[in-house]
matplotlib code that plots the C-alpha trace (Angstrom):
import matplotlib.pyplot as plt

x = [4.5, 1.7, -1.0, -3.4, -6.8, -7.9, -11.2, -12.5, -11.5, -11.4, -12.0, -13.9, -11.3, -9.7, -6.4, -6.2, -7.3, -7.9, -6.4, -6.9, -3.5, -5.1, -2.6, -3.8, -7.3, -5.8, -6.5, -4.2, -4.3, -2.1, -1.7, -2.6, 1.0, 1.9, -1.0, 1.1, -0.4, 0.8, 1.8, -0.8, -3.6, -1.8, -1.8, -5.3, -6.8, -4.2, -5.6, -9.4, -8.1, -7.9, -4.9, -5.2, -2.5, -4.8, -7.9, -5.6, -4.3, -8.0, -9.4, -5.8, -6.3, -10.0, -8.7, -5.9, -3.9, -1.1, 2.6, 3.2, 6.8, 5.6, 2.8, 4.8, 7.6, 4.6, 3.9, 7.0, 7.0, 3.8, 5.3, 8.1, 5.9, 3.3, 0.0, -1.4, -4.1, -1.4, -2.3, -0.5, 1.8, 4.3, 2.2, 0.1, 2.7, 2.3, -0.9, -0.6, -2.2, 0.1, 1.4, -0.8, 2.3, 3.7, 5.7, 4.6, 7.1, 10.0, 9.0, 8.5, 11.7, 13.2, 11.7, 12.9, 16.6, 16.1, 14.9, 12.8, 9.2, 8.7, 11.7, 10.9, 7.7, 9.2, 11.8, 9.5, 7.1, 7.1, 4.7]
y = [8.8, 5.9, 7.1, 4.5, 5.0, 2.7, 0.7, -1.6, -4.2, -7.4, -9.3, -8.5, -8.3, -5.6, -7.5, -7.0, -3.7, -3.7, -0.4, 1.2, 1.8, 5.0, 4.9, 2.0, 0.7, -2.4, -3.4, -4.2, -6.0, -4.7, -6.3, -4.0, -4.2, -2.1, 0.9, 3.2, 6.6, 9.7, 12.0, 14.6, 12.0, 10.4, 13.6, 14.8, 11.6, 11.6, 15.1, 13.8, 11.0, 8.1, 6.2, 2.9, 2.4, -0.1, 2.3, 5.5, 2.9, 1.9, 5.5, 6.8, 4.0, 4.5, 8.6, 7.6, 9.5, 7.0, 7.4, 6.1, 3.8, 0.7, 0.9, 1.3, -1.1, -3.5, -2.7, -3.4, -6.7, -7.7, -6.3, -8.9, -11.5, -10.6, -10.7, -7.8, -10.0, -11.8, -13.3, -16.5, -17.7, -15.5, -12.1, -13.6, -13.2, -9.8, -8.7, -8.8, -6.0, -3.3, -3.5, -1.3, 1.1, 1.5, 4.6, 5.3, 8.2, 6.5, 3.6, 6.1, 7.4, 4.0, 2.9, 6.4, 5.1, 2.2, -0.1, -3.6, -2.1, -5.3, -4.5, -1.1, -1.9, -4.4, -1.9, 1.0, -1.0, -1.7, -4.8]
z = [-14.6, -14.3, -12.6, -10.5, -9.3, -6.5, -7.3, -5.0, -2.3, -3.4, 0.0, 3.2, 4.9, 3.0, 2.5, -1.5, -3.2, -7.1, -9.0, -12.7, -14.1, -15.9, -19.0, -19.9, -18.7, -17.3, -13.7, -10.7, -8.0, -4.8, -1.2, 1.8, 3.1, -0.5, 0.8, 2.6, 3.1, 1.6, 4.6, 4.1, 4.3, 7.4, 9.4, 8.2, 9.6, 13.0, 13.6, 13.4, 16.0, 13.7, 15.1, 13.7, 10.7, 9.2, 9.2, 7.8, 5.3, 4.1, 4.2, 2.0, -0.5, -0.8, -1.3, -3.9, -1.2, -1.1, -1.3, -4.6, -4.5, -2.7, -5.5, -8.4, -7.2, -7.1, -10.5, -11.8, -10.2, -11.2, -15.3, -14.4, -13.6, -16.9, -14.6, -13.3, -11.5, -9.7, -6.2, -6.0, -2.7, -3.0, -2.7, -0.4, 2.3, 2.0, 2.6, 6.4, 8.7, 9.6, 13.2, 15.3, 16.4, 12.8, 12.0, 8.6, 8.4, 9.2, 6.4, 4.3, 4.7, 4.7, 1.4, 0.1, 1.6, -0.9, 1.5, 0.8, 1.8, 4.0, 5.8, 6.5, 7.7, 10.0, 11.2, 12.3, 14.3, 17.5, 18.6]

ax = plt.figure().add_subplot(projection="3d")
ax.plot(x, y, z, "-o")
ax.set_aspect("equal")
plt.show()
């Protein structure tokens, strides 16, 4: 199992997060769209009245309380490319902010069913 640890945000808009790959000591750039919160962190923040999915994703990322499959898929993608610090045009497309009414529970369910992460987010969002 690969362990990832949040280090810091790379830009003021918090579109890119820098993570440490604990086993290797390498650093990895992760777009915001891969920061799906762990259910426990999400529910705790919602109980505190925080409803903005982008704020929830930020706080949970900073706490290292994330649903790990999206980050692991991104990690495998970067292994294939051979560049953990990649921020190329393809990755920039994934830096969108979460829609205001994304249902993270449904997103997680679809990801577990094998859906593409971007497609799962689009499917579970109401604009």
